[in-house]
C-alpha angles and dihedrals in degrees: 000000000000090000092056091046091051091047090049091051091050093049090046092048089049092050092047090055093046090052093045088053093050091047089054091050089050089050095052095046088051089052095050092052099042107132097188114129096241089047095051092045092050090049093051092045089051092049091049094048088049091053091049090053089051091056091050091053093046089051087059095234092132090062098039090053098040088239090296100162095188092056092045091050087050090053093049093047089048092049090047091051095051093045087052092050091047118084099215140011091255090056091046090054089054095048097047111089115238092218134015117254115252113283094009095136096044095080099045119125115215115257095192137008120257125212 
């Protein structure tokens, strides 16, 4: 009797896990095809952010900054401030430095902690 009970428990547990996996597959498929406005906007925003991250990667900033996110945030904030102060894109291109001065990143204080 205990052998049959143990075998039945194993079969039931295996069936449970297979059903859980199938349920997760269905949830993912439903999420991918969700046409509600907020879901579509969220997917578009996520895709946009991933593309921007790809541009950062292609520019080589991740390697240059050794994945120091606080320094990277500082660079982006500085660039945004300069762009907001400039009247046109042409002026902004002239005001942004083409290379950082020697030792520019050494005195930076972290704006946020990285994990």
